[in-house]
C-alpha positions in Angstrom: 141.7 103.4 -89.9 145.2 104.7 -89.5 145.5 107.4 -86.7 147.6 109.4 -89.1 145.1 109.4 -91.9 144.1 112.7 -93.5 141.0 114.1 -91.4 139.6 115.9 -94.5 135.9 115.2 -94.9 134.6 113.2 -97.9 131.5 112.6 -99.8 130.1 109.4 -101.0 128.1 111.1 -103.7 130.8 110.8 -106.3 130.0 108.1 -108.9 132.1 105.0 -108.7 134.2 103.7 -111.7 132.0 101.4 -113.7 134.9 99.3 -114.9 134.7 96.9 -111.9 131.1 96.7 -110.7 130.2 93.1 -111.6 129.8 92.1 -108.0 129.6 93.5 -104.5 132.7 93.7 -102.3 132.6 91.8 -99.0 131.7 94.4 -96.2 134.7 95.2 -94.1 134.8 93.8 -90.6 132.8 95.6 -87.9 134.4 97.4 -85.2 134.0 96.0 -81.7 130.8 97.5 -80.1 129.5 98.0 -76.7 126.7 96.1 -75.2 124.0 98.7 -76.0 125.0 98.8 -79.7 125.2 95.1 -79.9 121.7 94.8 -78.6 120.2 96.6 -81.7 119.2 94.6 -84.7 121.9 94.2 -87.3 121.4 95.4 -90.9 122.2 92.8 -93.5 121.6 92.5 -97.2 118.6 90.4 -96.3 116.7 93.2 -94.7 118.0 95.8 -97.2 115.4 96.9 -99.8 116.5 95.3 -102.9 113.8 96.9 -105.0 115.1 100.5 -104.3 118.8 99.5 -103.8 119.8 100.6 -107.2 118.7 104.3 -106.4 121.6 104.3 -103.9 125.4 103.5 -104.0 126.5 99.9 -103.7 129.0 99.0 -101.1 131.8 98.4 -103.5 131.1 101.9 -104.9 131.4 103.5 -101.5 134.5 101.6 -100.6 136.0 102.9 -103.9 135.2 106.4 -103.1 136.7 106.2 -99.8 139.8 104.5 -101.1 140.1 107.4 -103.6 140.0 109.8 -100.8 142.8 107.9 -98.9 140.6 107.2 -96.0 140.5 103.4 -95.8 143.3 100.9 -94.8 143.7 97.9 -97.4 141.2 95.3 -96.7 141.7 91.9 -98.3 144.5 93.0 -100.4 143.0 96.3 -101.3 144.9 99.6 -100.9 144.8 101.2 -97.5 145.1 104.8 -96.6 146.4 106.0 -100.0 147.3 109.7 -99.7 146.9 110.6 -103.3 146.4 114.3 -103.6 145.0 114.2 -107.2 142.4 111.7 -106.1 141.4 113.8 -103.2 140.8 116.8 -105.4 138.1 114.9 -107.2 136.1 114.5 -104.1 133.6 117.3 -103.1 133.5 117.4 -99.1 130.1 118.2 -97.8 128.0 117.2 -100.8 127.0 113.8 -99.6 124.1 112.9 -97.4 126.7 112.1 -94.5 128.4 115.4 -94.8 131.6 113.7 -93.8 133.7 110.5 -93.3 131.8 107.1 -93.5 133.3 104.7 -91.1 133.6 101.1 -92.7 131.2 99.5 -90.3 128.4 101.9 -91.3 128.3 101.1 -95.0 125.0 101.3 -96.8 124.1 97.5 -96.7 124.5 97.7 -92.9 123.2 101.2 -92.2 119.6 102.3 -91.6 119.2 104.3 -94.7 116.2 106.7 -94.2 115.1 106.9 -97.9 114.6 103.2 -98.6 111.1 101.6 -97.9 112.9 98.9 -95.6 114.9 101.6 -93.9 112.0 103.6 -93.1 110.0 100.5 -92.0 113.0 99.4 -89.6 113.2 103.0 -88.2 109.5 103.5 -87.4 109.2 99.8 -86.1 111.9 99.4 -83.7 114.1 102.5 -83.4 112.9 105.7 -81.4 114.0 109.0 -82.7 115.2 110.3 -79.3 118.5 109.4 -78.0 118.1 107.7 -74.6 119.9 106.1 -71.7 116.8 104.2 -70.2 114.3 101.7 -71.2 111.0 102.6 -72.8 109.0 105.2 -70.8 105.1 105.9 -70.6 102.7 107.5 -68.3 100.6 104.4 -68.7 101.4 101.1 -67.3 100.4 101.0 -63.5 97.7 98.5 -64.2 95.0 100.6 -62.7 92.6 100.3 -65.6 91.8 97.6 -68.4 93.3 100.1 -70.8 96.8 99.9 -69.4 99.4 97.8 -71.4 101.5 96.5 -68.7 104.9 94.8 -69.5 108.4 94.8 -68.1 109.5 97.9 -69.9 106.8 100.3 -69.5 107.3 103.1 -67.0 110.2 101.5 -65.3 112.7 103.9 -66.6 115.6 101.4 -65.7 119.1 102.5 -66.8 120.6 100.4 -69.6 124.1 102.0 -69.5 125.2 101.7 -65.8 128.0 99.4 -66.8 129.6 102.1 -68.9 129.6 105.5 -67.3 131.6 107.1 -70.2 128.9 105.9 -72.7 126.2 107.1 -70.2 127.6 110.5 -70.0 128.1 110.9 -73.7 124.6 109.8 -74.3 122.9 112.0 -71.7 125.0 115.0 -73.1 123.7 114.2 -76.6 120.1 114.1 -75.3 120.4 117.4 -73.6 121.5 118.9 -76.9 118.6 117.1 -78.9 116.0 118.5 -76.4 117.5 122.0 -76.7 117.0 121.7 -80.5 113.5 120.5 -80.1 112.6 123.4 -77.9 114.3 125.9 -80.3 112.1 124.5 -83.0 108.9 124.9 -80.8 109.9 128.6 -80.3 110.7 128.2 -76.6 114.5 128.7 -76.7 115.2 131.5 -79.3 118.1 133.8 -78.9 120.1 131.2 -76.8 117.3 131.4 -74.1 116.1 128.4 -72.0 117.8 125.4 -71.1 117.7 121.7 -69.9 119.2 119.7 -66.8 119.1 116.0 -66.5 120.4 113.9 -63.6 121.0 110.2 -63.6 122.0 107.7 -60.9 121.3 108.4 -57.2 120.4 106.2 -54.2 118.0 103.9 -56.2 121.1 102.9 -58.2 123.4 102.9 -55.3 125.7 105.6 -56.8 126.0 109.3 -56.6 123.9 111.7 -58.8 125.4 112.8 -62.1 124.0 116.2 -63.0 124.1 117.4 -66.6 123.4 121.1 -67.5 123.2 123.0 -70.7 125.6 125.9 -71.2 124.7 129.5 -71.4 124.9 131.7 -74.5 124.9 128.9 -77.0 122.5 128.7 -79.9 120.2 126.0 -78.8 119.5 124.7 -82.3 123.3 124.2 -82.8 124.2 122.6 -79.4 126.2 119.4 -79.2 127.0 117.0 -76.5 130.4 118.4 -76.2 128.9 121.7 -74.9 127.2 120.1 -71.8 128.6 120.5 -68.3 128.6 117.5 -65.8 128.3 118.4 -62.1 127.8 116.7 -58.8 125.0 117.5 -56.2 127.1 120.2 -54.7 127.4 122.0 -57.9 131.1 121.1 -58.3 132.2 120.7 -62.0 133.0 116.9 -62.5 133.5 117.2 -66.3 133.9 120.5 -68.0 132.5 120.6 -71.8 135.0 119.9 -74.5 134.0 123.1 -76.1 136.3 125.8 -74.7 135.2 129.2 -73.2 131.7 128.1 -72.1 129.9 128.8 -68.7 127.1 127.0 -67.1 123.5 128.1 -67.7 122.2 131.0 -65.5 119.4 128.5 -64.7 121.7 126.3 -62.9 120.9 127.6 -59.2 117.2 127.2 -60.0 117.6 123.6 -61.2 119.2 122.8 -57.9 116.3 124.3 -55.9 114.0 121.9 -57.7 116.3 118.9 -57.1 116.5 119.8 -53.4 112.7 120.1 -52.9 111.5 117.5 -55.4 113.7 114.4 -54.6 112.1 112.4 -57.5 112.8 115.1 -60.1 115.3 113.8 -62.6 114.9 116.6 -65.2 114.2 120.2 -65.1 113.2 122.3 -68.3 113.3 126.1 -68.6 111.8 127.8 -71.6 110.9 131.3 -72.8 107.6 130.1 -74.3 105.4 133.0 -75.4 102.2 131.4 -74.0 103.9 131.0 -70.7 104.9 134.7 -70.7 101.6 136.0 -71.7 99.8 133.9 -69.2 101.5 135.8 -66.4 100.0 139.0 -67.7 96.2 137.9 -67.6 96.1 139.9 -64.5 96.5 143.5 -65.6 97.6 144.5 -62.2 100.4 142.1 -62.2 99.9 141.2 -58.6 98.5 137.8 -59.0 100.8 135.1 -57.3 99.0 132.2 -59.0 97.4 131.2 -62.3 94.2 129.0 -62.0 92.9 126.8 -64.8 90.1 124.3 -64.6 87.9 122.0 -66.7 90.3 121.4 -69.6 91.4 118.0 -70.8 95.0 118.7 -70.9 95.1 119.1 -67.1 95.7 115.3 -67.2 99.0 115.9 -68.6 100.7 118.0 -66.0 100.6 115.5 -63.2 98.5 115.4 -60.1 95.4 116.8 -61.8 92.3 115.7 -63.8 89.8 117.3 -66.0 87.9 119.0 -63.2 90.6 119.7 -60.8 91.6 123.4 -60.3 95.4 123.7 -61.2 97.2 126.6 -59.4 100.4 127.4 -61.1 102.5 129.8 -58.9 103.7 133.1 -60.4 107.1 134.7 -59.2 108.3 138.2 -60.1 111.2 138.5 -62.7 114.6 139.8 -61.6 117.5 141.3 -63.6 119.4 138.0 -63.4 118.4 134.5 -63.3 120.1 133.5 -60.0 118.1 136.1 -58.0 114.9 134.0 -58.7 116.2 131.3 -56.4 114.7 132.6 -53.2 111.1 133.1 -54.7 111.3 129.6 -56.3 112.4 127.9 -53.0 109.3 129.4 -51.4 106.6 128.7 -53.9 107.8 125.1 -54.7 107.1 124.3 -51.1 103.8 126.2 -51.0 102.4 124.4 -54.1 103.4 120.8 -53.6 100.8 119.5 -56.4 102.2 121.7 -59.2 105.2 120.5 -61.4 105.9 124.1 -62.8 106.4 127.7 -61.7 105.9 130.7 -64.0 108.2 133.8 -64.0 106.3 137.0 -64.9 107.2 138.4 -68.2 109.9 135.6 -68.6 108.9 132.1 -68.9 108.4 128.7 -67.1 110.5 126.2 -65.0 108.9 122.5 -65.3 110.2 119.3 -64.0 109.4 115.6 -63.9 110.6 112.2 -62.5 112.2 111.7 -65.9 113.2 113.7 -69.0 110.2 112.2 -70.9 107.8 113.1 -68.1 109.2 116.7 -67.7 108.9 117.3 -71.6 105.4 115.9 -71.8 104.4 118.1 -68.7 106.0 121.2 -70.2 104.2 120.7 -73.5 100.9 120.2 -71.5 101.4 123.3 -69.4 102.2 125.3 -72.7 98.8 124.0 -74.2 96.9 125.1 -71.0 98.6 128.6 -71.1 97.6 129.2 -74.6 94.2 128.2 -73.9 93.9 130.5 -70.9 95.2 133.5 -72.9 92.8 132.8 -75.8 89.8 132.2 -73.4 90.7 135.8 -71.8 90.3 137.3 -75.3 86.9 135.6 -75.6 85.8 137.2 -72.2 86.2 133.8 -70.5 88.2 133.2 -67.2 90.2 129.9 -67.3 89.9 129.5 -63.5 86.0 129.6 -63.5 84.0 126.3 -63.2 81.7 126.3 -66.3 77.9 126.7 -65.6 77.0 124.1 -68.4 78.7 122.2 -71.2 80.4 119.8 -68.6 79.2 116.7 -66.8 77.5 117.4 -63.5 76.4 114.6 -61.2 73.0 115.7 -59.7 71.6 114.2 -56.5 68.0 114.2 -57.5 66.8 113.3 -53.9 68.7 116.0 -52.3 67.6 118.4 -54.9 63.9 117.6 -54.0 64.6 117.7 -50.4 66.1 121.1 -50.5 63.3 122.6 -52.6 60.7 121.1 -50.1 62.6 122.7 -47.1 62.8 126.1 -48.9 59.1 126.1 -49.7 58.3 125.3 -46.0 60.8 128.1 -44.8 59.1 130.6 -47.3 55.6 129.7 -46.0 56.8 130.4 -42.4 58.3 133.7 -43.3 55.1 134.8 -44.9 53.2 133.8 -41.7 55.6 135.5 -39.4 55.9 138.4 -41.8 59.6 138.4 -41.8 60.3 137.7 -45.4 61.1 141.3 -46.2 63.9 141.6 -43.5 67.2 142.6 -45.2 70.2 140.4 -44.6 73.4 141.6 -42.8 75.7 143.7 -44.5 78.2 141.0 -45.1 77.4 137.3 -45.1 78.6 135.6 -41.9 80.3 132.4 -42.3 79.7 129.8 -39.5 82.1 127.0 -38.8 82.1 124.2 -36.3 84.5 124.6 -33.4 86.3 121.9 -31.5 83.7 121.9 -28.6 80.9 120.9 -30.8 79.5 124.5 -31.1 79.8 127.0 -33.8 81.9 130.0 -34.4 80.9 133.0 -36.4 83.8 134.0 -38.8 83.7 137.6 -39.7 84.2 138.3 -43.3 87.4 140.4 -44.2 87.2 144.0 -44.5 86.5 145.8 -47.8 83.6 143.8 -49.2 85.4 140.7 -48.2 88.0 141.7 -50.8 90.6 139.0 -50.2 90.6 136.1 -52.6 87.6 134.3 -51.2 86.3 131.0 -52.4 83.0 131.8 -54.2 83.2 129.0 -56.7 79.6 127.9 -55.6 78.3 131.3 -56.7 80.1 131.1 -60.1 78.5 127.7 -60.9 75.1 129.0 -59.8 73.0 126.2 -61.4 69.9 127.9 -60.6 67.8 129.4 -63.1 66.9 133.0 -62.7 65.0 135.7 -64.8 67.4 138.4 -65.7 65.9 141.8 -66.5 66.8 142.8 -70.1 67.6 146.3 -71.4 65.7 148.2 -72.6 62.7 145.9 -72.4 62.5 145.9 -68.6 64.2 149.2 -67.7 65.3 152.6 -68.9 68.4 152.9 -66.9 71.2 150.4 -66.0 72.8 151.4 -62.7 76.0 149.3 -62.2 78.3 148.7 -59.3 81.9 148.4 -60.5 83.8 145.6 -58.8 82.5 142.1 -59.7 79.9 143.4 -62.1 81.8 145.0 -65.2 84.8 142.9 -65.2 84.5 139.2 -66.3 83.4 136.0 -68.0 80.8 134.4 -70.2 79.1 135.3 -73.4 75.7 136.4 -74.4 73.0 134.1 -73.0 69.4 135.0 -72.2 69.9 138.5 -73.0 68.6 141.8 -71.4 67.5 145.3 -72.5 67.2 148.1 -70.1 67.2 151.8 -70.9 69.2 152.7 -67.9 71.9 150.6 -66.2 73.3 151.6 -62.7 76.5 149.9 -62.0 78.5 149.5 -58.9 82.4 149.4 -59.4 84.0 147.1 -57.1 83.3 143.4 -57.9 81.2 144.4 -60.8 83.2 146.4 -63.5 86.5 146.1 -61.7 88.2 143.5 -59.7 88.1 143.8 -55.9 91.7 143.0 -55.8 92.5 145.9 -57.8 91.1 148.3 -55.2 92.4 146.3 -52.3 95.8 145.4 -53.5 96.6 148.6 -55.7 94.6 151.6 -54.8 94.3 151.2 -51.0 98.0 150.4 -50.5 98.9 153.4 -52.7 97.0 155.8 -50.3 98.7 154.3 -47.1 102.1 154.3 -48.6 102.1 157.8 -49.8 99.9 159.4 -47.2 102.4 161.1 -45.0 104.4 162.4 -47.9 101.3 163.7 -49.7 99.9 165.6 -46.6 103.3 167.2 -46.0 104.5 168.1 -49.5 101.5 168.3 -51.7 98.7 170.0 -49.6 98.5 173.6 -48.6 97.7 174.7 -45.2 94.1 175.5 -46.2 93.7 172.1 -47.7 95.0 170.4 -44.7 92.5 172.4 -42.5 89.4 171.7 -44.7 90.6 167.9 -45.1 90.9 167.4 -41.3 87.5 169.0 -40.7 85.9 166.7 -43.2 87.6 163.6 -41.7 86.4 164.6 -38.2 82.9 164.9 -39.5 83.3 161.4 -40.9 84.2 160.0 -37.6 81.3 161.8 -35.9 78.9 160.4 -38.5 80.1 156.9 -38.0 79.7 157.0 -34.2 76.2 158.7 -34.5 75.0 155.9 -36.8 76.8 153.1 -35.0 77.5 154.0 -31.2 79.2 150.6 -30.7 81.6 151.1 -33.8 85.2 150.3 -33.0 86.1 154.0 -34.1 84.2 155.2 -31.1 86.6 153.6 -28.7 89.8 154.6 -30.5 91.9 157.3 -29.0 92.9 159.1 -32.3 95.2 162.0 -32.6 93.7 164.9 -34.5 95.8 164.5 -37.5 94.9 163.6 -41.1 97.2 160.6 -41.1 95.9 159.0 -38.0 92.2 159.3 -38.8 92.7 158.2 -42.4 94.4 155.1 -41.3 91.8 154.3 -38.7 88.9 154.8 -41.1 90.6 152.7 -43.8 91.4 149.9 -41.3 87.8 149.6 -40.4 86.5 149.9 -43.9 84.6 153.0 -43.4 83.1 154.5 -46.7 82.9 158.3 -45.8 82.7 161.2 -47.9 85.7 163.3 -46.4 88.0 160.1 -46.7 86.9 159.2 -50.2 87.5 162.9 -51.3 91.1 162.7 -49.9 91.7 159.3 -51.6 90.5 160.5 -54.9 93.0 163.4 -54.9 95.9 161.1 -54.0 94.8 158.7 -56.8 94.8 161.5 -59.2 98.4 162.1 -58.6 99.1 158.4 -59.1 97.3 158.1 -62.4 98.9 161.1 -63.7 102.3 159.7 -63.1 101.4 156.4 -64.6 102.0 154.5 -61.4 98.3 153.7 -61.4 96.5 152.1 -64.3 92.6 151.3 -63.9 91.4 147.7 -64.2 88.2 146.8 -65.8 86.8 143.3 -66.6 87.1 142.3 -70.3 83.4 142.1 -70.8 82.9 145.8 -69.7 84.1 147.7 -72.8 82.0 145.4 -75.1 78.9 145.9 -73.0 79.4 149.8 -73.1 79.7 149.6 -76.9 76.5 147.7 -77.1 74.8 150.0 -74.8 76.0 153.1 -76.9 74.7 151.4 -80.0 71.2 150.8 -78.5 70.6 154.1 -76.8 71.0 152.6 -73.3 72.4 154.9 -70.5 75.0 153.5 -68.3 75.5 155.2 -64.9 77.9 154.6 -62.0 77.1 154.4 -58.3 79.9 153.6 -56.1 81.3 154.4 -52.6 84.3 155.9 -54.2 84.0 159.7 -54.9 82.9 160.9 -58.2 86.4 162.2 -59.0 87.9 158.8 -58.1 85.4 157.0 -60.4 86.3 159.4 -63.3 90.1 158.8 -62.8 89.7 155.1 -62.9 87.8 155.1 -66.0 90.0 157.7 -67.7 93.1 155.7 -67.1 92.1 151.9 -67.8 94.3 149.6 -69.6 91.8 150.1 -72.5 92.3 153.8 -72.4 89.9 156.5 -71.5 86.3 155.4 -71.4 84.5 158.2 -69.6 82.6 159.2 -72.6 80.3 156.2 -72.2 79.0 157.5 -69.0 77.9 161.0 -70.1 79.0 162.4 -66.6 76.3 160.3 -64.9 78.3 159.3 -61.8 76.9 159.0 -58.3 78.7 158.6 -54.8 77.8 158.6 -51.1 76.9 162.3 -51.5 73.6 160.9 -52.9 73.2 158.7 -49.8 74.5 155.4 -48.4 74.5 152.4 -50.8 72.8 150.4 -48.2 69.7 152.8 -47.9 66.7 152.5 -50.3 66.3 156.3 -50.1 69.6 156.8 -52.1 68.3 155.0 -55.0 65.2 156.9 -55.1 67.3 160.1 -55.0 69.3 158.7 -58.1 66.3 157.9 -60.1 64.9 161.3 -59.4 68.4 162.9 -60.6 68.1 160.7 -63.8 64.5 161.7 -64.5 63.1 158.2 -64.6 61.0 156.0 -62.2 63.0 153.6 -60.0 61.3 150.7 -61.8 62.8 151.8 -65.0 66.5 151.3 -63.7 68.5 148.0 -63.4 71.1 148.1 -60.7 74.0 145.7 -60.6 76.3 145.1 -57.7 78.1 142.4 -55.9 76.9 143.4 -52.3 73.6 141.9 -51.1 72.8 144.8 -48.7 73.1 147.1 -51.7 70.9 144.7 -53.8 68.2 144.6 -51.2 68.3 148.4 -50.8 67.9 149.0 -54.6 65.0 146.4 -54.6 63.2 148.0 -51.8 63.4 151.3 -53.7 61.6 149.8 -56.7 64.6 149.2 -58.9 65.3 145.9 -60.7 68.2 144.5 -58.7 70.8 142.0 -60.2 73.8 140.3 -58.4 77.1 140.4 -60.1 79.3 137.3 -59.4 83.1 137.7 -60.2 86.1 135.5 -59.0 86.9 136.6 -55.6 83.7 138.4 -54.6 82.2 137.6 -51.1 80.1 134.3 -51.3 76.4 134.8 -51.5 73.8 133.7 -49.0 71.5 131.0 -50.1 68.4 133.3 -49.8 69.9 135.8 -52.2 70.7 133.3 -54.8 67.1 132.3 -55.0 65.6 135.7 -54.8 67.7 137.9 -57.3 69.0 137.3 -60.9 72.5 136.5 -61.1 75.0 137.6 -63.9 78.6 136.5 -64.3 79.2 138.7 -67.2 77.8 142.2 -68.0 77.2 140.9 -71.5 74.4 138.9 -70.1 72.4 142.3 -69.7 72.6 143.0 -73.3 70.0 142.1 -75.9 69.7 141.0 -79.5 67.7 144.2 -80.6 64.2 142.6 -81.1 62.7 145.1 -78.6 61.6 148.4 -79.8 63.5 151.1 -77.7 61.9 154.2 -79.1 
């Protein structure tokens, strides 16, 4: 083709002149091709579908069209490059399937035509749809099982273009554009968002890395290879894009963080997937630094995990600009070495792999898992909780029988000694072996062991328990909040009490909400609140109440650490001391409630409730079951939490039936008798639900039916408690089907 030929695009869809179509013209000579192109099967008239050939243009017809457009040199005595303006006007640019010039070496008899049977057969038999620069790739092929198909090309990822760096660069750039188009179609890269980086070369190939990065602000479905930057590992531009006025993706600093800490990573993908974004909001407090997912088949697709593994995907907070995320990514990528992705809250995901194929496959698998987690949450299920049933469990029958025999012997000994009714310690003590061959008692953390403790064994809880049902077994359901009214599964062997008494922390509300949101709010704003929000009279009465709290603690527990502290007689010092030692006292709770009221009013605080709590309340309302709250938090604080939840104001469900430590300590049985008297029912007509064993024993001793609430992050249960009390993992397990007469 002449270099001075007119560059106007032509179409091959114009019918050829039928005066000279008795035979086909000889195909023009092929242009010299590189080693990669030469390795592809050539198309000849022998493998072109003769039965469908008449539906498309013959070679001589195509040549004539191109000759009419003045686009071809003379071949075998035919005209070449004629620049006839009248002939050009008969051609309609853009109307043909190629939408442009057809080089002579790609005439129909030698081109893979996608509309013929043989063409489609050739396409799907030998030619992959993805542009590539390496040999075939697969996650399978290590020869570890009889199902592996092991051959020389599988999983090797050997470069096939190292002899031509220009061809390699052009190919990788085109691949970046193709991936971006794919992600746009998946809904991951709308509005120019998202991007891809691929690097090739490196020490394994005895050459420097070549890093290719997508540009910023370009419509991803319209990207071309000419838009892509080539950089070195120091982020210097080696080859700018041919398209002018482009800048590198804002993700570039983060891609280099991944390349730094994951030496095997050869591709990093960033998307704005809706599923990834919503997955970061499953914790309504938006304080979680990790998303946990387990027992899903697609865990196999994210690398380093299997079906029953617990995947922990780190979550970092979003920032106004992408580059400001680098420090957070640098931290979590080292903290979670088994995870090949990082979530950005209210933003999207970064995912990587040791090839572009692996990165893409893992990104798709992560997105599937995130969508599953979001939908499970809507069903009242938690993606990070090990299922109780419905999955395969290996049971050691001999060990099971041995454990049952030992337990029976222990129970007999307790009955003989008369010690079976002794209550357990307030918090379960964890015993670990030390280096000297002895044991060390590890004290549970403060505030109901409110740190993210591992209570997976309680969540599995394979023991069968008899759960009391409302209203068959009780008239009142008394609930603790945290770990009881906030969590997972669906209706099972359902219950029917008339009155439910619920604890808050670990029952209706996550313990982490109190620990990580409410308590820090008090300590952060305490000095300012005392100085600016309280009157002199309020300060005086509050200080007197706090001093009374200290005296009460010392009177009940002379050895308490508070007794040995030299406290200044100020509100700030006393409050901080009481909170540091997890003291639940009336004066302290009253002050905290007032401060939280200010936070809820400003919108800075939003109350958390588990997803099963509101459906349970609706069921109780429909079945004439009274629901009451008994928490160590003040009544005012309880009402504030339930008035400002993420589901709105739900205080109407309780009818003003709230109880706090003014009714007595939650660890004393007399308190529960007092509450039953206030409700006008017998203690045995009340079901109390809480996550704390000391409270469960106290309620049981008062005559109430006590149920343990197990939520993720609650304190682990003692073995004795698991066998002695019913356990629920969702408050919906307390709700019945209506086959019991409640009138």
